[in-house]
C-alpha positions in Angstrom: 110.0 65.8 112.3 109.4 62.4 113.4 111.1 60.1 115.8 111.0 56.5 116.4 109.6 55.1 119.5 112.2 54.9 122.1 113.4 56.0 125.6 113.9 59.6 124.3 110.5 60.0 123.0 108.6 60.7 126.5 111.4 63.1 127.2 111.1 65.0 123.8 107.2 65.1 124.2 107.6 66.5 127.7 110.0 69.2 126.4 107.6 70.5 123.6 104.8 70.5 126.1 106.8 72.5 128.7 107.9 74.9 125.9 104.6 75.4 124.6 103.0 76.0 127.8 105.7 78.6 128.7 104.8 80.4 125.4 101.1 80.2 126.2 101.8 81.8 129.7 103.8 84.5 128.3 101.0 85.2 125.6 98.4 85.4 128.4 100.9 87.8 130.5 100.8 90.2 127.3 96.9 89.8 126.8 96.6 90.9 130.6 98.9 93.7 130.1 97.1 95.2 127.1 93.9 94.6 128.9 95.3 96.7 131.8 96.3 99.4 129.4 92.6 100.1 128.3 91.3 100.9 131.9 92.8 104.3 132.1 92.1 105.2 128.7 88.4 104.6 129.6 88.8 106.4 132.8 90.0 109.4 131.1 86.8 109.4 128.8 88.2 107.6 125.7 85.7 105.5 123.9 87.5 102.0 124.4 85.3 100.3 121.7 86.3 102.9 119.2 90.1 102.7 120.5 90.1 98.8 119.9 88.5 99.2 116.5 91.0 101.8 115.5 93.9 99.6 116.6 92.6 96.5 115.0 92.4 98.5 111.6 95.7 100.0 112.1 97.2 96.5 112.5 95.2 94.9 109.6 96.7 93.9 106.4 96.7 96.6 103.8 95.2 94.5 101.0 92.6 93.0 103.4 91.6 96.5 104.4 91.5 97.7 101.0 89.2 94.9 99.9 86.9 95.5 102.8 86.7 99.2 102.1 86.0 98.5 98.4 83.2 96.0 99.4 81.7 98.5 101.7 81.8 101.2 99.3 80.2 98.9 96.6 77.2 98.5 99.1 76.9 102.1 99.8 76.8 102.9 96.0 74.3 100.1 95.5 72.0 101.4 98.4 72.1 104.9 96.9 71.6 106.9 100.1 70.0 104.2 102.1 73.0 103.3 103.9 71.8 105.1 107.1 68.3 103.3 107.1 68.2 99.9 109.1 68.3 97.9 106.2 71.4 99.8 104.9 73.1 99.6 108.3 72.4 95.8 108.5 73.7 95.3 104.9 77.0 97.1 106.0 77.2 95.2 109.0 77.0 92.0 107.1 79.8 93.0 104.9 81.9 93.9 108.0 81.3 90.6 109.4 82.3 88.8 106.3 85.5 90.6 106.2 
């Protein structure tokens, strides 16, 4: 939506800025709350890195996850048992990074 310059454009711009800042503040509050949830999990002995990865995978798009898993399986098959060697692990890590 475009507006012509005029006395309302500054007020409109300020309104957008205020609304965006409010949403960004709310977003940061949620991020802070989620971060606080991991602390007791860590204190109870849960592997937080693994927990974060599990949640990430659960929330991932099904098609994207399927493609990533297919690529990973393809690399494992090509390596024919070398997946546990340093070279194999590096190749798998690269596929995971490429997503």
